[in-house]
C-alpha positions as CSV (number, residue, x, y, z in Angstrom):
1,M,21.2,133.3,117.5
2,C,22.6,132.0,114.2
3,P,21.1,132.2,110.7
4,A,21.0,128.9,108.8
5,D,23.5,128.4,106.0
6,S,20.7,126.8,104.0
7,V,17.0,126.5,104.6
8,D,16.9,122.8,105.4
9,P,14.3,121.9,108.1
10,G,15.5,118.3,108.0
11,R,18.6,119.3,110.1
12,L,16.5,120.6,113.0
13,E,16.3,118.9,116.4
14,E,13.4,118.3,118.7
15,R,12.7,121.3,121.0
16,E,15.0,123.6,119.1
17,V,13.7,127.2,119.1
18,I,13.7,128.8,115.6
19,R,12.3,131.7,113.7
20,I,11.1,131.2,110.1
21,E,10.2,133.6,107.3
22,L,7.9,132.4,104.6
23,A,7.8,133.5,101.0
24,D,4.7,135.7,101.6
25,G,6.6,137.6,104.3
26,T,5.0,135.9,107.3
27,R,7.2,135.2,110.3
28,H,6.7,132.6,113.0
29,T,8.7,131.8,116.1
30,G,8.4,128.6,118.0
31,S,9.7,125.2,119.2
32,V,10.4,122.3,116.8
33,T,8.6,119.0,117.3
34,I,9.0,115.9,115.1
35,I,6.1,113.7,114.2
36,A,6.4,110.8,111.8
37,R,9.8,112.2,110.6
38,K,8.2,115.5,109.7
39,H,9.2,118.8,111.4
40,Y,6.5,121.1,112.8
41,L,6.7,124.4,114.5
42,I,4.7,124.9,117.8
43,C,4.0,128.6,118.2
44,R,2.8,130.1,121.4
45,G,2.6,133.6,122.9
46,A,1.3,137.0,121.7
47,G,-0.5,136.9,118.4
48,Y,-1.3,133.1,118.7
49,P,-4.4,131.3,120.2
50,L,-4.2,130.2,123.8
51,H,-3.9,126.6,122.8
52,G,-1.0,127.5,120.4
53,H,-0.6,127.3,116.7
54,V,1.1,124.7,114.5
55,E,3.0,125.4,111.3
56,G,4.1,122.6,109.1
57,P,5.3,120.2,108.0
58,L,8.2,122.6,107.6
59,E,9.4,120.5,104.6
60,D,6.3,121.5,102.7
61,L,6.5,125.3,103.4
62,A,8.1,127.9,101.2
63,I,10.7,129.0,103.8
64,V,13.0,131.8,102.7
65,D,14.9,132.2,106.0
66,L,15.4,130.1,109.0
67,T,17.2,131.3,112.1
68,T,18.1,129.2,115.2
69,L,17.4,131.2,118.4
70,Q,18.1,128.4,120.9
71,T,19.7,125.0,120.2
72,R,18.3,121.9,121.8
73,A,21.2,121.8,124.3
74,E,20.6,125.5,125.3
75,V,16.8,124.8,125.8
76,Y,17.6,121.8,128.1
77,E,20.2,123.8,130.0
78,E,17.7,126.7,130.6
79,S,15.0,124.2,131.7
80,R,17.5,122.6,134.1
81,R,18.5,125.9,135.7
82,R,14.8,126.8,136.1
83,M,14.1,123.4,137.8
84,L,17.1,123.6,140.1
85,G,16.6,127.3,141.1
86,E,19.2,129.2,142.9
87,R,22.2,127.1,143.8
88,I,22.8,126.3,147.5
89,P,26.2,128.0,148.3
90,G,29.2,125.8,148.5
91,A,32.2,124.5,146.6
92,E,32.0,121.8,144.0
93,P,32.8,118.4,145.7
94,V,35.9,116.5,144.8
95,T,36.8,114.0,147.6
96,R,34.6,111.6,149.6
97,D,34.3,114.1,152.5
98,D,33.4,116.9,150.1
99,F,30.5,114.9,148.7
100,E,29.1,114.0,152.1
101,H,29.5,117.6,153.4
102,R,27.8,119.0,150.2
103,L,24.9,116.6,150.4
104,R,24.3,117.3,154.0
105,S,24.5,121.0,153.4
106,I,21.8,120.8,150.7
107,A,19.7,118.5,152.9
108,R,19.9,121.0,155.7
109,A,18.8,123.8,153.4
110,R,15.9,121.7,152.3
111,A,14.9,121.0,155.9
112,G,14.8,124.7,156.5
113,C,12.4,125.6,153.7
114,G,9.3,125.4,155.9
115,D,6.1,125.8,153.9
116,D,7.9,127.0,150.7
117,W,7.2,123.7,148.8
118,S,8.3,125.2,145.5
119,R,11.8,126.0,146.8
120,E,11.9,122.6,148.6
121,L,11.3,120.9,145.3
122,Q,14.1,122.8,143.7
123,I,16.6,121.9,146.4
124,T,15.5,118.3,146.3
125,R,16.4,118.3,142.6
126,Q,19.8,119.8,143.5
127,F,20.3,117.0,146.1
128,D,19.3,114.2,143.7
129,E,21.5,115.6,140.9
130,L,24.6,115.5,143.2
131,A,23.6,112.1,144.7
132,D,23.3,110.7,141.1
133,R,26.9,111.6,140.5
134,I,28.0,109.0,143.1
135,G,25.1,106.6,142.6
136,L,23.9,107.0,146.1
137,A,21.0,104.6,146.8
138,K,17.5,106.0,147.4
139,A,17.3,104.6,150.9
140,K,20.6,106.3,151.9
141,R,19.5,109.6,150.4
142,Q,16.3,109.3,152.5
143,W,18.5,108.7,155.7
144,I,20.4,112.0,155.1
145,L,17.3,114.0,154.4
146,N,15.5,112.6,157.5
147,E,18.6,113.0,159.7
148,E,19.1,116.7,158.7
149,R,15.5,117.4,159.4
150,F,15.8,115.8,162.8
151,R,18.9,117.9,163.6
152,L,16.8,121.1,163.4
153,R,15.4,120.2,166.8
154,S,18.2,118.1,168.4
155,N,22.0,118.1,168.7
156,R,22.4,114.4,169.3
157,D,23.0,111.8,166.7
158,P,19.7,110.2,165.7
159,E,18.7,106.6,166.0
160,M,16.5,105.0,163.5
161,R,13.4,105.4,165.6
162,D,14.1,109.1,165.7
163,I,13.9,109.5,161.9
164,W,11.6,106.6,161.0
165,V,8.2,105.2,162.2
166,A,9.9,102.2,163.9
167,D,13.3,100.9,165.0
168,V,13.5,98.7,161.9
169,A,13.0,99.6,158.2
170,S,13.0,98.0,154.8
171,P,16.6,98.3,153.4
172,S,15.1,99.7,150.2
173,C,13.4,102.5,152.1
174,L,15.9,103.6,154.7
175,A,19.5,102.8,155.4
176,R,22.4,104.6,157.0
177,P,25.1,105.5,154.4
178,R,28.6,104.2,154.9
179,P,31.6,106.6,154.6
180,Q,32.6,104.8,151.4
181,D,29.2,105.4,149.8
182,F,30.3,109.0,149.2
183,D,33.6,108.0,147.5
184,P,33.9,109.2,143.8
185,D,35.6,105.9,142.9
186,L,33.0,103.3,141.9
187,R,35.1,100.3,142.9
188,T,35.4,101.7,146.4
189,R,31.7,102.3,146.7
190,R,30.9,98.7,145.6
191,R,33.1,97.1,148.3
192,R,31.0,95.2,150.8
193,S,31.2,96.0,154.5
194,P,32.3,92.9,156.5
195,I,30.0,91.7,159.3
196,P,31.5,92.3,162.7
197,P,33.4,89.3,164.1
198,G,31.0,89.0,167.1
199,A,27.9,88.9,164.9
200,R,29.6,86.5,162.4
201,S,30.5,84.0,165.2
202,D,27.2,84.2,167.0
203,P,25.0,81.2,166.0
204,F,21.9,83.3,166.9
205,G,23.1,86.3,164.9
206,L,20.7,87.6,162.3
207,H,22.8,86.5,159.3
208,N,23.6,83.1,160.8
209,V,19.9,82.4,161.5
210,L,19.0,83.4,158.0
211,K,21.6,81.0,156.6
212,A,20.4,78.2,158.8
213,M,16.8,78.7,157.7
214,R,17.8,78.6,154.0
215,Q,19.8,75.4,154.6
216,L,16.6,73.8,155.9
217,G,15.0,74.6,152.6
218,L,12.9,77.5,153.8
219,K,12.2,80.6,151.6
220,A,13.6,83.2,154.0
221,R,14.9,86.7,153.4
222,I,15.7,89.8,155.4
223,D,12.6,92.0,155.5
224,R,13.6,94.7,157.9
225,L,16.9,95.9,159.4
226,G,17.8,98.2,162.3
227,D,20.8,100.3,162.8
228,P,23.4,98.9,163.0
229,P,21.9,96.2,160.8
230,H,23.6,93.2,162.5
231,L,22.0,94.0,165.9
232,R,18.3,94.1,165.0
233,G,16.2,92.8,162.1
234,H,13.2,90.8,160.8
235,I,13.4,87.7,158.7
236,L,10.4,86.9,156.5
237,V,9.8,83.2,156.1
238,K,7.3,81.8,153.6
239,M,6.0,78.4,154.7
240,P,6.3,75.4,152.2
241,I,2.5,74.9,152.0
242,K,-0.2,76.0,149.7
243,G,-1.5,79.5,150.0
244,R,0.3,82.6,151.3
245,A,1.3,81.4,154.8
246,Q,4.3,83.2,156.1
247,F,5.7,84.4,159.4
248,V,8.2,87.0,160.6
249,A,11.1,86.0,162.9
250,M,12.2,89.1,164.9
251,A,15.7,89.4,166.3
252,E,17.3,92.1,168.4
253,R,20.0,92.6,171.0
254,D,19.5,95.5,173.3
255,D,23.0,94.9,174.8
256,P,25.5,94.5,172.0
257,A,28.0,93.1,174.5
């Protein structure tokens, strides 16, 4: 709480919580909002109507005292703590392994929430806040969340069909994260993973078939991928005719050898 050096509403920030005293002795406490470059005070709570009360523009009021109760930054930090809830125990991550372990620990806690959807939502926010720090893709976040839920009922490593509705999925919906995806270094995370030599040399491999189709002038793209992605996938091909004609080429190798 800090009294203002001068009563200057123009210096106030959006959502800042203040208390003002008017020349007639009236006091109001509320949150600042800015409309058309004018500052207003939104007052709620005891003594005010249920829909709240608006004082302002503050620039036009005879304010004799103005006290800041919470700065904009403090309001946002309080809101953030409320949205995240109690922190899942664990050290702050530093290395690649730290980030992966921490994300999986939070995902495991989320999977164990049961019917407590409010707590599950808080833990999901904790998970996303940490994943944002390393720019982890949404599809790879979903893999971790689904995998940790699967591990509540099984000790084996899951396959895609165990944590998804099929053995292939859109790469934008579900994809297994690579170890380097957890690296704090952006350049390391952006490095592409090479296609295995066997898949690269196989003329009927998924990526070689896609390349051949494009060389023929077809509008082809990978629509679904399995896990590992070079062993199973779907290629969507749009036919060069009028209308919306298209077909899906499916490829899979049950025996990687």
